[in-house]
C-alpha positions in Angstrom: 65.9 21.5 -62.5 68.5 18.8 -62.6 68.9 17.8 -59.0 65.6 17.6 -57.2 66.2 16.4 -53.7 63.6 15.6 -51.1 65.1 15.0 -47.6 62.7 14.2 -44.8 64.1 15.2 -41.4 64.5 12.4 -38.8 62.0 12.2 -36.0 63.3 13.3 -32.7 61.7 10.4 -30.8 58.9 7.9 -31.2 56.8 6.0 -28.7 56.8 2.2 -29.2 53.1 2.2 -29.8 52.3 5.1 -32.0 48.6 4.6 -32.4 45.8 2.2 -31.7 42.4 2.0 -33.2 39.8 0.0 -31.1 36.4 -1.1 -32.4 36.2 1.9 -34.9 33.2 2.4 -37.1 33.7 5.2 -39.6 32.4 6.6 -42.8 30.8 9.8 -43.9 27.5 11.6 -43.6 24.8 11.4 -46.3 22.1 14.1 -45.9 23.0 14.3 -42.2 22.9 10.5 -41.5 25.9 8.3 -41.0 26.9 6.1 -43.9 29.3 3.5 -42.3 32.0 2.0 -44.6 34.4 0.7 -42.0 33.2 -1.5 -39.2 34.7 -2.7 -35.9 38.3 -1.8 -37.0 41.1 -2.7 -34.6 44.6 -1.8 -35.6 48.0 -1.0 -34.0 50.8 1.1 -35.5 54.1 0.5 -33.8 57.4 2.4 -34.1 59.2 1.2 -37.3 55.9 0.2 -39.0 56.0 0.7 -42.8 52.6 -0.1 -44.1 51.0 0.1 -47.6 47.3 0.5 -47.8 45.6 -1.3 -50.7 41.9 -1.6 -51.8 39.6 -0.7 -54.7 38.4 2.9 -55.0 35.6 3.6 -52.6 36.6 0.8 -50.2 37.5 3.3 -47.5 41.3 3.8 -47.8 41.0 7.6 -47.5 38.5 7.3 -44.7 40.9 5.0 -42.8 43.9 7.4 -43.2 41.7 10.4 -42.1 40.8 8.5 -38.9 44.4 7.7 -38.3 45.5 11.3 -39.0 42.7 12.6 -36.7 41.1 14.5 -39.6 37.9 12.6 -39.2 36.0 11.5 -36.1 34.8 7.9 -36.0 31.1 7.2 -35.5 32.1 4.7 -32.7 35.2 3.2 -31.1 38.4 4.7 -29.7 41.5 6.2 -31.3 44.3 6.0 -28.8 47.6 8.0 -29.4 50.9 7.0 -28.0 52.6 9.7 -25.9 54.7 11.9 -28.2 53.0 11.0 -31.4 53.6 13.5 -34.2 51.7 12.9 -37.4 52.6 14.3 -40.8 49.5 13.9 -43.1 49.6 14.4 -46.8 46.0 14.3 -48.2 45.0 13.7 -51.8 44.0 17.4 -52.0 47.0 18.6 -50.0 48.1 21.1 -52.7 44.7 22.9 -52.5 45.7 24.4 -49.1 48.6 26.3 -50.5 48.2 30.0 -50.9 48.8 30.8 -54.6 49.7 34.4 -53.7 52.4 33.5 -51.2 56.0 32.4 -51.7 57.5 29.1 -50.5 59.4 31.0 -47.9 56.3 32.8 -46.6 54.4 29.5 -46.4 57.2 28.2 -44.1 57.4 31.4 -42.1 53.8 31.1 -41.3 54.3 27.8 -39.5 57.7 28.6 -38.1 57.6 32.3 -37.3 60.4 32.2 -34.7 62.9 30.5 -37.0 65.7 32.5 -38.7 65.2 33.1 -42.4 68.5 31.5 -43.4 67.5 28.3 -41.6 64.2 28.3 -43.5 66.0 28.8 -46.8 68.4 26.0 -46.0 65.5 23.7 -45.2 63.6 24.6 -48.4 66.7 23.9 -50.4 66.5 20.3 -49.3 63.2 20.1 -51.2 64.6 21.7 -54.4 63.8 25.3 -53.7 67.1 27.2 -53.9 68.2 30.8 -54.4 65.5 33.2 -55.4 63.0 30.4 -56.2 61.9 30.6 -52.5 60.6 34.1 -53.1 58.4 33.2 -56.1 54.7 33.0 -55.5 53.5 29.4 -55.8 50.5 30.1 -58.1 52.4 29.3 -61.3 54.4 26.4 -59.8 54.1 23.0 -61.5 52.2 20.2 -59.8 55.5 18.6 -58.8 56.8 21.8 -57.2 53.5 22.3 -55.3 53.6 18.7 -54.0 57.2 19.1 -52.9 56.4 22.3 -51.1 53.3 20.7 -49.4 55.5 17.8 -48.3 58.2 20.2 -46.9 55.5 22.0 -44.8 54.1 18.7 -43.5 57.5 17.3 -42.4 58.8 20.6 -40.8 57.6 19.4 -37.4 59.6 16.1 -37.8 56.7 13.6 -37.7 57.4 10.1 -36.3 54.4 8.9 -38.3 54.0 9.9 -41.9 50.6 9.3 -43.5 50.6 9.8 -47.2 47.5 9.5 -49.4 48.4 9.2 -53.1 51.5 11.5 -52.7 52.8 10.9 -56.3 49.6 11.9 -58.1 51.0 15.3 -59.3 54.7 14.5 -59.3 56.8 14.5 -62.4 59.2 11.5 -62.8 62.2 13.2 -61.2 60.2 14.3 -58.1 58.7 10.8 -57.9 62.1 9.2 -57.8 63.3 11.8 -55.2 60.3 10.9 -53.0 60.9 7.2 -53.4 64.5 7.7 -52.2 63.4 10.0 -49.4 60.9 7.5 -48.1 63.3 4.6 -48.3 65.7 6.6 -46.1 63.1 8.0 -43.7 63.6 6.5 -40.2 60.1 7.1 -38.9 57.0 5.1 -39.4 55.1 5.2 -42.6 51.5 4.7 -43.8 51.2 4.9 -47.6 48.1 4.8 -49.9 49.4 4.6 -53.5 48.8 3.0 -56.9 52.5 3.4 -57.6 53.8 -0.1 -57.3 57.5 0.9 -57.5 57.0 3.3 -54.6 55.2 0.7 -52.5 57.8 -2.0 -53.2 60.7 0.3 -52.1 58.9 2.0 -49.1 56.8 -0.5 -47.2 57.2 -4.1 -45.8 53.6 -5.0 -44.9 50.1 -4.3 -46.3 46.7 -3.6 -45.0 43.9 -4.4 -47.4 40.7 -2.4 -47.1 37.5 -4.1 -48.4 34.0 -5.1 -47.3 34.1 -2.8 -44.3 37.2 -4.5 -42.9 41.0 -4.0 -42.8 43.0 -7.2 -43.2 46.8 -7.3 -42.5 49.4 -9.3 -44.3 53.2 -9.1 -44.7 54.3 -8.3 -48.2 56.9 -10.5 -49.8 
């Protein structure tokens, strides 16, 4: 694998205000009762926002992105979507949802059953799956290959807000570089949780700090 490319398709359109969180309380259930870790959160994500999310482990970064991605319901408050919002969400455990007995091509066919096979093959080639590689079952794939496939499936619907929670955890150096380049070129809005400083530096221009139940915003210089 010499040339690993990752090319994220451009969004078709984006509302000016993608998403608004209003007085959100959020957390998780412990033995059936709510354990709140974020309190009274109010945030706006606008078209063109490129935001890095920082905070110590356990501060609530993943909880925040799950609320934003509508993977988790808040205990209180409102999550208001802009008209035409399309979210692409890459969770920390994203690769666990891949079917180890199916090929890359079959994974894509399942979410795009009406699309011609050649178009699907061309698309997968943009994520480094070329030739007969698209027919191989994904079980034996490397961590980097699985992460690239998971990303390809997420961005198929051309999201205008990409929400990535530690996307480089399983990537080899080449795939990491390819992702860094792809995110720098991506024209939609981006929300990124990462410990990878190089990736953050090249991909985002402001930061949200999650800590003590709050989310604080500042512009990164």
